[in-house]
C-alpha positions in Angstrom: 38.6 9.8 -8.2 35.4 11.7 -7.6 33.5 9.3 -9.9 34.0 6.6 -7.2 31.9 8.5 -4.8 29.2 9.6 -7.2 26.6 6.9 -6.2 23.1 7.6 -7.5 20.4 5.6 -5.8 16.9 5.8 -7.4 13.9 3.6 -7.6 10.3 3.6 -8.6 7.2 2.8 -6.4 5.0 0.8 -6.2 7.0 -2.2 -7.4 3.9 -4.2 -8.1 0.3 -3.3 -9.0 -2.6 -5.8 -9.0 -6.1 -4.6 -9.9 -9.4 -6.1 -11.0 -10.4 -5.2 -14.6 -13.1 -2.5 -14.6 -15.0 -0.6 -17.3 -14.3 2.6 -15.2 -10.9 4.2 -15.9 -8.6 4.0 -12.9 -5.2 5.6 -12.5 -2.3 5.1 -10.2 0.7 7.6 -10.1 4.2 6.1 -10.0 6.7 7.8 -7.6 10.4 8.2 -8.3 12.6 8.2 -5.2 16.2 9.1 -5.1 18.3 10.8 -7.7 18.2 9.4 -11.3 20.6 10.7 -13.9 18.0 12.8 -15.7 14.3 13.1 -16.4 12.8 9.5 -16.1 11.1 8.0 -19.1 8.2 5.5 -18.7 7.2 2.7 -21.1 4.6 0.0 -21.0 5.6 -3.3 -22.5 1.9 -4.1 -23.4 -0.2 -1.0 -23.8 -3.4 -3.1 -24.3 -3.2 -4.0 -20.6 -1.7 -0.7 -19.1 -0.6 2.7 -20.4 1.7 5.1 -18.7 2.2 8.7 -19.6 5.3 10.9 -19.4 4.5 11.9 -15.8 4.3 8.3 -14.6 0.5 8.1 -14.3 -0.6 4.5 -15.0 -4.0 3.9 -16.8 -5.5 0.5 -17.0 -7.0 -0.9 -20.2 -9.9 -3.2 -20.5 -7.8 -6.3 -21.1 -6.8 -8.7 -18.3 -3.2 -9.9 -18.2 0.3 -9.3 -16.9 2.9 -6.9 -18.1 5.8 -4.6 -17.1 6.3 -0.9 -16.9 9.9 0.0 -17.7 11.2 3.2 -16.1 14.5 4.5 -17.5 16.7 6.9 -15.6 17.0 9.4 -18.5 16.5 9.7 -22.2 19.9 7.9 -22.6 18.2 4.9 -21.0 21.4 3.7 -19.2 19.6 2.3 -16.2 16.1 0.8 -15.8 13.7 -0.1 -13.1 10.4 -1.9 -13.6 7.0 -2.2 -12.1 5.0 -5.5 -12.4 1.4 -5.0 -13.3 -1.4 -7.6 -13.2 -5.0 -6.8 -14.3 -7.2 -9.8 -13.2 -10.6 -10.7 -14.6 -13.4 -8.9 -12.8 -15.0 -11.0 -10.1 -18.3 -9.8 -8.5 -17.7 -8.6 -5.0 -13.9 -8.6 -5.3 -11.6 -5.6 -5.9 -7.8 -5.4 -5.6 -5.9 -2.2 -5.2 -2.2 -1.8 -5.5 -1.6 -1.6 -1.8 -4.1 -4.2 -0.5 -4.4 -8.0 -0.3 -7.3 -9.6 -2.2 -10.7 -9.6 -0.4 -12.4 -12.9 -0.1 
């Protein structure tokens, strides 16, 4: 009966990241909110576009493209959340950050 009331909410933020490609390394930390079942595990679907370390720090590669970061609730990988990542081709005078709208 107690299992019916053991509801674990958790999520990862930000949900989307969009940045301009840059020769300068940039990082963005992911944040886990709520109560996952264990220690979260992070995995990049395409490491040529973006890498993510065991602490959830995202590092952007030199390749443009779109990919996902998968965040599992524990080493058992019973539940997953994801972050959409887009690295766009560098445009002079334009820069996008994860929390901003594109500048004209």
